[in-house]
C-alpha positions as CSV (number, residue, x, y, z in Angstrom):
1,M,0.0,0.2,0.3
2,T,1.3,3.2,-1.0
3,G,1.5,6.0,2.2
4,L,2.9,8.8,3.6
5,H,6.3,8.2,5.4
6,A,6.7,11.1,8.3
7,T,10.4,12.3,7.6
8,L,11.2,14.3,10.9
9,A,12.0,17.5,10.2
10,R,12.1,18.3,14.0
11,A,11.2,16.4,17.0
12,R,10.8,17.7,20.5
13,A,10.2,15.0,23.5
14,V,8.0,17.1,25.5
15,L,10.1,20.1,25.1
16,H,12.4,21.8,22.7
17,A,14.9,24.6,23.4
18,A,12.8,27.6,24.5
19,T,12.9,31.1,23.0
20,T,14.8,33.8,24.8
21,E,13.6,37.0,23.2
22,D,12.8,39.6,25.7
23,L,9.1,40.8,25.8
24,Q,7.6,43.7,28.0
25,K,4.6,41.9,29.8
26,T,1.5,43.5,30.6
27,I,0.4,43.5,34.3
28,W,0.8,39.5,34.4
29,G,1.9,36.5,32.7
30,S,-0.7,34.1,31.2
31,P,0.0,30.5,30.4
32,A,-1.6,31.0,27.1
33,G,-1.0,34.4,26.7
34,K,-0.7,36.2,23.2
35,K,1.9,38.9,24.4
36,R,4.3,37.9,21.8
37,L,1.6,38.0,19.0
38,A,-0.5,41.0,20.4
39,K,1.0,43.7,18.3
40,R,0.2,41.7,14.7
41,L,-3.0,40.4,16.2
42,A,-4.2,44.1,17.0
43,A,-3.2,45.2,13.6
44,M,-5.5,42.6,11.8
45,L,-8.5,43.8,13.5
46,P,-11.1,46.0,11.3
47,A,-12.7,49.2,12.3
48,H,-15.0,49.2,15.4
49,T,-16.5,51.1,18.1
50,T,-17.0,48.2,20.2
51,Y,-14.4,45.9,21.3
52,V,-14.6,42.4,23.4
53,E,-12.1,39.9,24.7
54,P,-14.2,37.2,26.2
55,F,-11.3,35.3,27.1
56,A,-9.2,37.9,28.6
57,G,-6.4,36.1,30.5
58,S,-3.5,38.9,30.5
59,A,-5.5,40.9,28.1
60,A,-2.2,41.2,25.8
61,V,-4.3,42.5,22.6
62,L,-6.5,45.0,24.8
63,F,-3.1,46.6,25.8
64,E,-1.8,46.4,22.7
65,K,-4.7,48.2,20.4
66,A,-5.7,51.6,20.3
67,P,-8.8,52.4,22.8
68,A,-12.4,52.1,21.4
69,P,-15.6,54.0,22.5
70,V,-16.8,50.6,24.3
71,E,-14.3,48.0,25.3
72,V,-15.1,44.9,27.4
73,I,-12.9,42.0,28.8
74,N,-14.6,38.9,30.4
75,D,-12.9,35.7,31.9
76,A,-14.1,32.5,33.4
77,D,-11.6,32.3,36.3
78,P,-13.1,34.5,38.8
79,D,-9.9,35.6,40.5
80,I,-8.8,37.3,37.1
81,A,-11.8,39.1,37.0
82,Q,-11.8,40.2,40.3
83,A,-7.9,41.3,40.0
84,Y,-9.0,43.4,37.0
85,K,-12.1,45.3,38.7
86,L,-9.5,45.9,41.9
87,L,-7.0,47.6,39.3
88,K,-9.7,49.6,37.6
89,K,-10.4,51.3,41.0
90,L,-6.9,51.7,42.5
91,T,-6.0,54.7,44.1
92,P,-2.9,56.3,44.6
93,A,-3.1,55.9,48.2
94,D,-4.1,52.0,47.4
95,L,-0.8,51.7,45.2
96,G,1.3,53.4,47.8
97,R,0.2,50.6,50.2
98,L,0.7,48.0,47.5
99,K,4.2,49.1,46.9
100,K,4.9,48.4,50.8
101,L,4.1,44.9,50.5
102,P,6.4,41.8,49.5
103,W,7.4,41.6,45.7
104,V,10.5,39.3,46.1
105,G,10.5,35.6,45.3
106,D,10.4,34.1,48.5
107,E,8.5,30.5,49.4
108,K,7.8,31.6,52.8
109,T,5.9,34.5,51.8
110,F,4.3,32.3,48.9
111,K,3.2,29.6,51.0
112,G,1.8,32.4,53.7
113,L,-0.4,33.9,50.9
114,L,-1.5,30.4,49.5
115,D,-3.9,30.1,52.8
116,A,-4.1,33.7,54.0
117,T,-7.5,35.5,54.0
118,P,-7.1,39.0,52.6
119,R,-9.2,42.0,54.6
120,T,-8.7,44.7,52.0
121,D,-8.6,45.3,48.3
122,V,-5.2,46.2,48.3
123,E,-3.9,42.7,50.3
124,R,-6.4,40.7,47.8
125,L,-5.1,42.4,44.8
126,H,-1.3,41.9,46.4
127,R,-2.0,38.3,47.0
128,F,-3.3,37.1,43.3
129,L,-0.5,39.2,41.8
130,Y,2.3,37.6,44.1
131,L,1.0,34.1,43.5
132,T,0.5,34.6,39.6
133,H,4.2,36.0,39.5
134,F,5.8,33.4,41.7
135,S,4.0,30.5,41.6
136,Y,5.4,27.7,39.0
137,G,4.6,28.5,35.9
138,K,2.1,31.2,36.5
139,M,-0.6,28.7,37.1
140,R,-1.2,30.1,40.8
141,G,-1.0,26.8,42.1
142,R,0.5,25.8,45.1
143,S,3.9,25.1,43.9
144,F,6.8,27.4,44.1
145,S,9.8,27.6,42.0
146,P,13.2,27.8,43.4
147,S,14.2,29.5,40.2
148,V,12.5,32.7,41.6
149,V,14.0,32.7,44.9
150,G,15.5,36.4,45.4
151,V,13.9,37.8,42.1
152,E,12.1,41.0,42.5
153,A,9.0,41.4,40.6
154,K,8.4,44.4,38.1
155,T,4.9,44.3,38.9
156,I,4.3,47.3,40.6
157,K,6.0,49.3,37.5
158,R,3.6,47.4,35.3
159,I,0.5,48.5,37.4
160,E,1.6,52.0,36.8
161,Q,2.0,51.7,33.3
162,F,-0.9,49.3,32.2
163,A,-3.6,50.2,34.9
164,P,-4.5,53.5,33.5
165,R,-5.9,51.6,30.3
166,L,-8.4,49.5,32.2
167,K,-10.5,52.9,33.7
168,K,-12.8,52.7,30.9
169,V,-12.9,49.1,30.2
170,K,-15.9,47.1,31.6
171,V,-14.9,43.9,33.2
172,Y,-16.9,40.8,33.5
173,G,-16.6,37.5,35.1
174,G,-18.1,34.2,33.8
175,D,-19.3,32.2,30.8
176,Y,-18.0,33.5,27.6
177,E,-21.4,33.4,25.4
178,K,-23.3,36.0,27.9
179,V,-20.8,38.6,27.4
180,V,-20.4,38.1,23.7
181,R,-24.3,37.9,23.0
182,Q,-24.7,41.3,25.2
183,Y,-22.2,43.1,22.8
184,D,-22.8,41.7,19.8
185,S,-23.5,44.3,17.1
186,K,-22.4,45.1,13.2
187,D,-19.8,47.4,15.0
188,T,-18.4,45.3,17.3
189,V,-15.0,43.5,17.0
190,F,-14.2,40.4,19.2
191,F,-10.9,38.7,19.7
192,L,-11.3,35.3,20.9
193,D,-8.6,33.1,22.3
194,P,-10.3,30.3,24.1
195,P,-8.9,27.3,25.5
196,Y,-7.5,24.8,23.4
197,P,-9.1,21.0,23.7
198,G,-6.6,18.5,23.6
199,Y,-3.6,20.0,25.1
200,N,-4.8,19.4,28.5
201,V,-3.5,22.4,30.0
202,D,-5.3,24.1,33.4
203,V,-6.1,27.6,31.9
204,G,-9.6,28.7,31.1
205,E,-12.2,26.1,31.1
206,S,-11.5,22.5,31.6
207,E,-13.8,21.2,29.3
208,F,-14.5,23.5,26.1
209,D,-17.6,23.1,24.3
210,E,-16.5,23.4,20.7
211,A,-19.9,22.8,19.0
212,R,-21.3,25.7,21.0
213,F,-18.7,27.5,20.6
214,F,-18.9,27.4,16.5
215,K,-22.6,28.1,16.9
216,L,-22.2,31.1,18.4
217,L,-19.9,32.3,15.9
218,Q,-22.0,31.6,12.9
219,E,-24.6,33.8,14.5
220,L,-22.7,37.1,15.0
221,K,-23.4,40.7,13.8
222,G,-20.1,41.7,14.7
223,K,-16.5,40.9,13.1
224,F,-14.3,38.1,15.2
225,L,-10.7,37.1,15.4
226,I,-9.5,33.7,16.5
227,T,-6.5,32.2,17.7
228,Y,-6.9,28.1,18.2
229,G,-4.9,25.3,18.1
230,I,-5.3,22.3,15.6
231,R,-6.5,19.7,17.7
232,G,-10.0,18.9,18.7
233,E,-13.6,19.4,16.7
234,F,-13.0,23.1,15.9
235,P,-10.8,23.0,13.2
236,G,-12.7,20.7,11.2
237,L,-16.0,22.7,11.7
238,V,-14.4,25.9,10.3
239,K,-12.7,24.1,7.3
240,G,-16.1,23.2,6.0
241,S,-17.5,26.9,6.8
242,D,-17.0,30.0,4.6
243,F,-14.8,31.5,7.4
244,W,-11.1,32.8,6.5
245,V,-8.9,30.6,7.9
246,K,-4.8,30.1,8.1
247,R,-2.7,27.9,9.4
248,I,0.6,29.7,11.1
249,R,3.3,28.9,13.2
250,T,4.4,31.4,16.0
251,P,6.7,32.0,18.4
252,R,5.4,30.7,21.8
253,S,4.9,33.6,24.2
254,I,4.6,31.1,27.0
255,G,8.3,30.5,26.5
256,S,9.5,33.9,27.4
257,M,7.9,33.7,30.8
258,R,10.1,32.7,34.0
259,G,9.5,28.9,34.9
260,V,7.3,28.2,31.7
261,G,8.4,26.8,28.3
262,G,7.3,24.5,25.7
263,P,8.1,23.9,22.1
264,S,9.8,27.0,20.5
265,L,6.9,27.3,17.9
266,L,3.2,26.3,18.3
267,T,1.0,25.8,15.2
268,Q,-2.0,27.7,15.5
269,L,-5.1,28.6,13.4
270,L,-6.4,31.9,12.7
271,V,-10.1,32.2,12.2
272,A,-12.0,35.1,10.9
273,N,-15.5,36.3,9.4
274,Y,-14.0,38.8,7.5
275,E,-10.7,39.0,5.5
276,P,-8.0,40.6,7.3
277,T,-5.6,42.9,5.5
278,S,-2.6,43.0,7.6
279,K,0.7,41.6,6.0
280,A,1.6,41.0,9.4
281,I,0.7,37.2,9.2
282,D,3.0,36.4,6.2
283,D,5.7,34.9,8.1
284,W,3.5,33.3,10.3
285,L,2.2,30.7,7.8
286,C,3.4,27.0,8.0
287,A,5.6,25.2,5.0
288,P,3.0,23.5,3.4
289,D,5.1,20.3,3.2
290,E,5.5,19.9,7.0
291,A,2.7,19.2,9.4
292,E,2.9,19.2,13.4
293,F,2.5,15.8,15.3
294,D,1.9,15.0,18.7
295,K,2.6,11.3,20.1
296,P,1.2,10.4,23.4
297,T,3.3,7.6,24.7
298,T,3.4,5.3,28.0
299,L,5.0,5.8,31.2
300,L,6.6,2.8,33.1
301,K,6.8,3.2,36.9
302,G,8.5,1.1,39.1
303,A,11.1,0.3,36.4
304,D,14.0,0.9,39.4
305,P,12.4,-0.6,42.3
306,T,15.3,1.1,44.4
307,D,14.1,4.6,43.0
308,E,10.4,5.1,43.3
309,R,10.3,8.4,41.7
310,Y,12.6,7.0,38.4
311,V,9.9,6.6,35.6
312,L,10.9,5.7,32.3
313,G,9.2,6.1,29.2
314,I,9.0,5.2,25.3
315,V,9.1,8.1,23.2
316,L,9.2,6.6,19.6
317,E,9.5,3.1,18.1
318,P,10.6,2.7,14.7
319,E,9.0,1.0,11.8
320,V,5.7,0.8,13.9
321,V,2.3,2.3,12.3
322,D,0.8,4.3,15.4
323,A,-2.9,5.1,15.8
324,Q,-2.6,8.0,13.8
325,G,-1.0,6.4,10.7
326,D,2.5,7.5,11.1
327,I,5.7,5.5,10.7
328,Y,9.4,6.5,11.6
329,S,12.8,4.9,10.6
330,A,15.2,4.1,13.4
331,D,17.6,6.5,11.5
332,E,15.1,9.4,11.9
333,I,14.4,8.6,15.3
334,R,17.8,8.4,16.1
335,E,18.5,11.8,14.8
336,A,15.5,13.0,16.5
337,A,16.6,11.9,20.0
338,H,20.1,13.3,19.5
339,R,18.9,17.1,18.3
340,F,16.6,16.8,21.3
341,M,19.5,16.2,23.8
342,E,21.7,18.9,21.5
343,E,19.1,21.5,21.7
344,F,17.5,20.5,25.3
345,G,16.0,23.5,27.0
346,G,14.0,21.7,29.5
347,L,11.0,19.3,30.0
348,G,7.4,20.5,29.8
349,L,4.1,19.5,31.0
350,M,1.5,19.0,28.5
351,H,3.8,20.8,26.0
352,R,3.4,24.2,27.8
353,L,4.5,24.4,31.6
354,R,8.1,23.9,31.8
355,V,9.2,21.7,34.9
356,N,12.6,21.7,35.3
357,D,12.7,22.1,38.7
358,E,10.4,19.3,39.1
359,V,11.8,16.9,36.8
360,K,15.2,15.8,36.0
361,V,16.5,13.9,32.8
362,L,18.2,11.1,34.0
363,E,18.8,8.8,30.5
364,S,18.0,9.3,26.9
365,F,19.0,6.3,24.9
366,L,18.0,4.2,21.7
367,A,17.6,0.7,22.5
368,P,20.6,-1.4,21.1
369,T,18.5,-4.6,20.9
370,D,14.9,-6.2,21.2
371,F,14.1,-6.4,25.0
372,A,11.3,-6.7,27.4
373,M,10.5,-4.6,30.5
374,G,7.7,-6.3,32.3
375,E,5.0,-7.0,29.7
376,T,6.4,-4.1,27.8
377,K,8.0,-5.2,24.4
378,V,11.0,-2.7,23.3
379,R,12.1,-2.8,19.7
380,K,15.7,-1.9,18.6
381,G,16.4,1.5,17.8
382,T,13.5,2.8,20.0
383,W,14.0,5.8,21.8
384,L,13.7,5.9,25.7
385,L,13.8,8.6,28.2
386,A,14.0,8.2,32.0
387,V,13.6,11.1,34.6
388,R,13.3,11.2,38.1
389,V,9.8,13.3,39.3
390,L,11.1,15.7,42.0
391,G,8.0,17.6,42.5
392,D,5.6,16.2,45.3
393,E,2.6,17.5,43.5
394,L,3.7,16.3,39.9
395,W,4.5,13.0,41.5
396,E,0.9,12.6,42.7
397,K,-0.1,12.9,39.3
398,V,2.2,10.3,37.9
399,K,0.9,8.1,40.8
400,S,-2.7,8.4,40.1
401,S,-1.9,7.8,36.2
402,E,-3.4,11.7,35.9
403,L,-0.4,11.6,34.0
404,T,0.1,8.7,32.0
405,G,3.2,9.1,29.2
406,F,5.4,11.3,27.8
407,S,4.3,13.1,24.6
408,I,6.5,13.8,21.6
409,G,5.9,16.8,19.6
410,G,7.4,18.5,16.5
411,S,6.9,18.8,12.6
412,A,7.3,16.1,10.0
413,R,7.6,16.5,5.9
414,R,5.2,14.3,4.0
415,V,7.1,11.7,2.0
416,P,5.2,9.4,-0.4
417,E,6.3,5.5,0.1
418,P,6.5,3.3,-2.9
419,T,4.2,0.4,-3.0
420,Q,5.4,-2.6,-1.2
421,A,4.6,-6.2,-1.5
422,A,4.1,-6.8,2.5
423,G,3.3,-4.8,5.1
424,L,1.7,-1.1,5.8
425,S,3.3,2.3,5.8
426,G,1.5,4.9,7.7
427,G,0.1,8.6,6.7
428,L,0.8,11.5,8.4
429,G,-2.3,13.8,7.8
């Protein structure tokens, strides 16, 4: 059967080298923020009198664009919505009190704020901003990263720079659809950056109803610009619609944030119900002969009985057609494994959250021969990765099987294979 052989152009086991480009952040960072793309995205927006960001996060596009007569932001996370409301009414006296509170990374301060009950709006805002800045990966979880010890946050300066922009912005918290319908009109522009299903990142809504979202878009009177992942049902829905759709590959804004990492490039979709005139997207477009891939694999716990937190996993197997119809040669896997170590920038959780302080790579090797690990058969040429999980919270997720495997991601070129008398060759796409 003639198929498409996936020739690896780039590969990353959970995380490739992160970009080091310095960016000016807004008031706080967001794990899925659009700061790196904000200027271009703002330039793509059509003329409008009402602007709405229903999935605000760090509101990078709002802060980048020129003010409109009516501007609205919303977030399903009540803490984010409350923080914006507190910033809107922040007085000079409040800012003075905020400056006197701790802004240097310190684990004792961090843990104290985790369980603290703020008595005033200033204390409430400080708690949100401090935990956001110094929590592991800006996720406001309960983990503090040692890499930020002694680091002074620039949050006060960012508040002074950006908070005045919020004065006339209407802030809401809750489901996006209510806000969208309330402000929809022929003079409204929406920038929508919803959760990306299939990426398993704890930002925004835990589950996103793509069919409901698509139905809402079809009913809008206003114009919209969307950034979206390439997984889930939505890409297929828009492909069959009259919407303007472009596949882009962009540097990841998350990679620029302290404690956060991921692949240096992320493939996304731009979707709009108008044709953007900006030429800013030209160098974002993906090469036509390449496609992104993402392969989940299996973790093997207990592979070393003397080290409980030693976790071994298969990254890629040669000459095996997987569930997505892809197949890789031993030579291609060897090159990918070596490039991963040469360009190593750390490990990432679900391709986004860097876990360098939580996980250490112990081994990355290619199986020299066929062998068995318990009930798992390993083929010669298979790429295996072994890590030690240091973080207690992460280890609990491994033990409970919430995290079940490594994930290899990258890009591959489509190469037709000749017809073979026996066997199957996989197709990428």
